[in-house]
C-alpha positions in Angstrom: 5.8 44.8 -6.0 3.2 43.9 -8.6 3.4 40.5 -10.3 2.3 40.0 -13.9 0.4 36.6 -14.0 -1.5 37.4 -17.4 0.5 34.7 -19.3 0.2 32.0 -16.7 -3.0 30.2 -15.8 -1.8 29.5 -12.1 -3.5 26.9 -10.1 -6.1 25.5 -12.4 -8.1 22.6 -10.8 -6.1 19.5 -10.7 -8.0 16.2 -10.9 -7.0 12.7 -12.0 -8.2 9.5 -13.0 -7.3 6.4 -10.9 -4.6 5.3 -13.3 -2.9 8.7 -13.4 -2.9 8.7 -9.5 -1.2 5.4 -9.2 1.6 6.7 -11.6 2.1 9.7 -9.5 3.0 7.6 -6.3 6.6 8.2 -5.9 9.0 8.8 -3.2 9.3 12.5 -2.5 12.2 14.4 -0.7 11.9 15.0 3.0 11.6 18.6 4.0 13.4 20.1 7.0 11.3 23.1 7.4 8.0 21.3 8.7 6.0 23.9 10.8 3.4 21.6 12.5 1.5 22.5 15.6 -1.0 19.6 15.8 0.3 16.6 13.9 -2.2 14.3 15.5 -5.3 15.9 13.9 -4.1 14.6 10.4 -5.6 11.5 8.9 -2.8 9.3 7.8 -2.4 5.6 6.8 -3.9 6.2 3.3 -1.0 4.9 1.2 1.5 6.7 -1.0 4.8 8.2 -0.2 3.7 10.2 2.8 0.7 8.3 4.2 -1.8 10.9 2.7 -2.6 8.9 -0.5 -1.5 9.9 -3.9 0.6 12.9 -4.7 -0.6 15.4 -7.3 2.8 17.1 -7.5 3.5 16.4 -11.2 0.3 18.3 -12.3 0.4 20.8 -9.4 2.2 23.5 -11.2 1.4 26.6 -13.3 -0.1 25.9 -16.5 0.9 27.7 -19.5 -1.5 29.1 -22.1 -2.8 26.3 -24.2 -1.9 23.4 -21.8 -4.6 21.0 -21.2 -6.4 21.0 -17.8 -6.4 17.5 -16.4 -9.6 15.4 -16.2 -11.5 15.5 -12.9 -11.0 13.0 -10.2 -13.7 10.2 -9.9 -15.7 10.3 -6.7 -16.7 7.2 -4.8 -20.1 8.8 -3.7 -22.1 11.4 -5.4 -21.3 15.0 -4.5 -23.8 17.8 -4.6 -26.6 15.8 -6.1 -25.4 13.4 -8.8 -21.9 14.7 -9.3 -19.4 11.8 -9.5 -16.3 13.8 -10.0 -14.5 16.7 -8.4 -11.5 18.8 -8.7 -8.7 19.4 -6.2 -7.4 23.0 -6.5 -3.9 23.5 -5.0 -5.1 26.9 -3.8 -6.8 25.3 -0.9 -10.2 24.4 -2.3 -12.4 21.6 -3.7 -15.0 22.1 -6.3 -17.1 20.2 -8.9 -15.8 22.4 -11.7 -12.6 23.9 -12.6 -11.6 26.9 -10.3 -8.8 29.1 -11.1 -8.8 31.9 -8.5 -5.7 32.2 -6.2 -6.8 35.3 -4.3 -9.9 34.7 -2.2 -12.9 36.8 -2.4 -16.0 37.1 0.0 -18.7 34.4 -0.3 -20.9 34.2 -2.4 -18.2 34.2 -5.1 -19.3 36.3 -8.2 -19.4 34.5 -11.7 -19.1 30.9 -10.2 -22.4 29.1 -9.6 -21.0 25.8 -8.2 -20.3 24.9 -4.5 -16.8 25.7 -3.1 -15.4 23.8 -0.1 -12.4 25.9 1.1 -10.4 24.6 4.1 -7.9 27.4 3.2 -8.2 29.4 0.1 -4.9 31.3 -0.5 -2.2 31.4 -3.1 -0.5 28.1 -2.4 2.9 27.3 -4.3 4.3 23.8 -4.3 7.1 24.6 -7.0 9.8 25.5 -4.5 12.4 22.9 -3.5 11.4 22.7 0.1 7.6 23.0 -0.4 5.3 20.1 0.0 2.5 18.9 -2.2 -1.2 18.1 -2.3 -2.4 14.5 -1.7 -5.7 12.7 -2.2 -6.7 9.6 -0.2 -9.6 7.3 0.3 -9.9 5.6 3.7 -13.0 3.8 2.4 -15.8 4.0 0.0 -17.5 6.7 2.1 -14.6 9.1 2.9 -12.3 11.3 0.8 -9.3 13.0 2.4 -7.4 15.9 0.6 -4.2 17.0 2.2 -2.0 20.1 1.6 1.2 19.0 3.3 3.8 21.8 4.2 2.7 23.8 1.2 4.5 27.2 0.5 3.0 30.4 -0.8 3.5 32.2 -4.2 6.1 33.1 -5.5 8.1 30.0 -4.5 8.4 30.7 -0.9 8.9 28.0 1.7 10.2 29.9 4.8 6.5 29.5 6.0 4.5 26.4 5.3 0.9 25.3 6.0 -0.5 21.8 6.5 -4.3 21.1 6.5 -6.8 18.6 5.3 -10.5 18.6 4.2 -12.3 15.4 5.0 -15.7 14.7 3.0 -17.8 11.8 4.6 -20.9 10.4 2.8 -23.6 10.3 5.5 -26.7 9.6 3.4 -27.1 6.3 5.3 -26.3 7.3 8.7 -28.6 10.2 9.4 -32.3 11.0 8.3 -31.9 13.5 5.6 -28.0 13.0 6.0 -25.8 13.9 3.1 -22.4 15.2 3.6 -20.1 16.0 6.7 -17.3 18.3 6.0 -14.3 18.5 8.3 -11.5 21.0 8.1 -8.3 19.8 10.1 -5.4 22.3 10.6 -2.0 20.8 11.8 0.0 24.0 11.0 -0.8 27.4 9.8 2.1 29.9 9.3 1.2 32.1 6.2 -2.0 33.8 5.0 -1.1 35.5 1.7 0.9 35.0 -1.5 2.8 37.7 -3.3 0.3 38.2 -6.0 -2.4 38.8 -3.4 -0.6 41.8 -1.9 1.3 39.8 0.8 4.8 40.3 2.1 6.6 37.4 3.7 3.5 35.4 3.5 1.4 38.1 5.4 -0.8 41.1 4.8 -2.5 41.8 1.6 -5.7 39.8 1.1 -5.3 36.9 3.7 -6.9 33.4 3.3 -10.5 32.4 3.5 -11.9 29.2 5.0 -15.5 28.1 4.7 -18.2 26.8 2.4 -20.2 28.5 -0.5 -23.3 26.5 -1.8 -22.9 28.3 -5.0 -26.6 29.5 -5.0 -25.9 33.0 -3.8 -27.6 32.4 -0.3 -26.2 29.4 1.7 -22.7 29.8 2.9 -20.6 29.9 6.1 -17.1 31.4 6.9 -14.8 30.3 9.5 -13.5 32.8 12.1 -10.5 34.9 11.2 -11.0 34.8 7.5 -9.6 37.7 5.6 -7.3 38.5 8.4 -4.2 37.3 10.2 -6.5 35.8 12.9 -7.2 32.9 10.4 -3.8 31.4 11.6 -5.7 30.8 15.0 -7.8 28.0 13.4 -5.0 25.6 14.3 -5.9 26.4 17.9 -9.6 26.5 17.7 -12.5 24.1 17.3 -16.3 24.0 16.9 -16.6 20.5 18.4 -18.6 20.1 21.7 -15.7 18.4 23.2 -12.9 20.7 21.4 -10.0 19.2 19.5 -7.6 22.1 18.7 -7.5 22.4 14.8 -10.7 20.3 13.9 -13.8 22.1 12.6 -16.7 19.9 11.7 -19.8 20.7 9.7 -23.0 18.8 8.5 -24.8 19.4 5.2 -28.4 17.9 5.2 -30.8 17.6 2.3 -34.0 18.0 4.2 -35.1 20.8 6.5 -34.2 20.2 10.2 -34.5 22.2 13.4 -31.2 23.5 14.9 -31.8 22.6 18.6 -29.4 25.0 20.0 -26.6 27.6 18.9 -23.0 27.1 19.8 -20.2 29.6 19.6 -16.9 29.9 17.7 -14.6 32.5 19.5 -17.8 33.9 21.1 -19.7 34.4 17.9 -23.2 32.5 17.7 -23.1 30.3 14.6 -26.7 28.6 14.6 -27.1 29.2 10.8 -29.6 27.6 8.4 -28.8 26.5 4.9 -32.2 26.2 3.2 -33.9 23.1 2.0 -31.0 21.5 0.5 -27.9 22.5 2.4 -28.6 22.4 6.2 -26.2 22.7 9.0 -27.1 20.8 12.0 -25.2 21.3 15.3 -26.8 18.8 17.8 -24.4 17.4 20.3 -25.1 13.9 19.0 -24.0 14.9 15.5 -21.1 16.9 16.7 -19.7 14.2 18.8 -20.2 11.6 16.0 -18.4 14.1 13.7 -15.4 14.1 16.2 -13.2 11.5 14.4 -9.3 11.6 14.7 -8.6 8.6 12.8 -9.8 7.0 9.4 -13.1 5.3 9.7 
């Protein structure tokens, strides 16, 4: 079945000023269809009705033509150079410019020259009665946590839900050449595809993508299982030296560094370089420092 979405600008980037975020903090209904595998990987205690910070639910809907795209959310530290704002996109991405796409495409993304952090890029829907929503929290001045809590898939399906987080950590003062650590935390993955992306019952079609695109057409990485049903296995895997199921941690470094040794994810070597600006490092020291299961 084909779905006509030409008259609906679905899933524009949703960002908010601090004052709007406070207004959105309200009690949300409890959902009975939680499908969580690894609840302990989630960072909580961030305030708000669910412990994940402030809900974006009142603006997390399909925008009609002519509606105003909300202002971006202010950052506590610069992101990708001097950017002091970012957008939380309900379809499983964080960006520094509006990003409207709901069907994932291979990195590098065409006609979008900005970085994309994608813990789970797929056609999320939060409008259904039993669907969850998206939260933003700040454990401290150096950490941002975005949580997709029990979110459904397009078109208003809640029979399967996903719960995951992306954690951004400012590491400029912690490591020589340190810039940013990115953690993907998967508590429950049960669907891969929305109806408008060719899916049926949350599967098939064009499945979800997880990874990072620097926006320069060169530097990127993609997590195993992307564009297939195997992406659901991210909840069971890990790239840490001491594996924690559901946690995948990466480091971005501003200055060139030597990758001392490769490690493997599901048997695939992942010792990748990211040029002079974005550099992934996989030393045991840094990986162990990245393995944080509680707010810092």
